[in-house]
C-alpha positions in Angstrom: 10.3 -7.1 5.9 6.8 -6.2 7.3 4.1 -4.3 5.4 4.6 -1.5 8.1 8.2 -1.1 7.1 7.2 -1.0 3.4 4.6 1.6 4.0 6.9 3.8 6.2 9.1 4.1 3.1 6.4 4.6 0.6 4.8 7.4 2.7 8.3 9.0 3.3 9.2 8.8 -0.4 5.8 9.5 -2.0 6.0 6.4 -4.1 2.8 4.9 -5.7 2.0 1.3 -5.1 -0.1 -1.5 -6.5 -1.9 -3.5 -3.9 -4.1 -6.4 -3.7 -6.8 -5.8 -1.0 -9.4 -7.9 0.7 -12.4 -6.0 1.9 -14.2 -6.9 5.1 -16.9 -8.6 3.0 -14.1 -10.9 1.4 -14.0 -9.1 -2.0 -10.4 -9.1 -3.3 -9.3 -6.4 -5.8 -6.1 -5.0 -7.1 -5.5 -1.2 -7.5 -2.9 1.4 -7.8 -2.8 4.0 -5.1 -0.7 7.2 -4.8 -0.4 10.2 -2.4 -0.3 7.5 0.4 -0.3 8.6 4.1 -1.3 7.2 7.4 -4.9 8.0 8.4 -5.3 10.7 11.0 -8.8 9.7 11.7 -8.5 5.9 12.0 -4.9 5.8 13.3 -1.8 4.1 12.4 -3.4 0.8 11.3 -4.9 2.5 8.3 -3.6 4.3 5.2 -5.3 6.8 2.9 -4.4 6.8 -0.8 -5.7 8.1 -4.1 -7.1 5.2 -6.2 -6.4 6.1 -9.7 -8.9 3.7 -11.3 -11.9 5.3 -9.6 -10.3 8.7 -9.2 -11.0 9.0 -5.5 -9.3 8.9 -2.0 -9.9 5.7 -0.2 -8.9 4.3 3.3 -7.3 0.9 3.6 -6.7 -1.2 6.6 -3.1 -2.2 6.6 -3.9 -5.8 7.8 -6.2 -6.4 4.8 -3.4 -5.6 2.2 -2.5 -9.0 0.8 0.1 -8.1 -1.8 2.2 -5.1 -2.7 3.4 -4.6 -6.3 2.5 -8.3 -7.0 4.4 -9.8 -4.1 3.0 -11.2 -0.9 4.3 -8.6 1.7 5.8 -11.4 3.9 8.2 -12.2 1.1 9.1 -8.8 -0.3 12.7 -7.9 -0.9 13.3 -4.2 -1.9 14.9 -5.2 -5.3 11.5 -6.7 -6.2 9.5 -3.5 -5.7 10.9 -1.6 -8.7 13.3 1.2 -9.5 11.8 3.7 -7.1 13.1 1.7 -4.1 16.6 1.5 -5.6 17.0 5.2 -4.5 17.0 4.4 -0.7 
């Protein structure tokens, strides 16, 4: 499963996610985001989400997302993502 497939479902269902993200400067951090949608300004390679920890909307480049809910996105199975995804 690709990160794009995961994000398509997250956007469709309105589910919050915890991501590990690497900035363009190489800083890696983990945060929880909600109200996720694809960026209309930057295009399909980016998402916008509300970061709960800093209480602000932020834009994330999809290719820089390293993990989703603690799992490397190249090895995610839907049953590892939590109860929200069991509704699919």
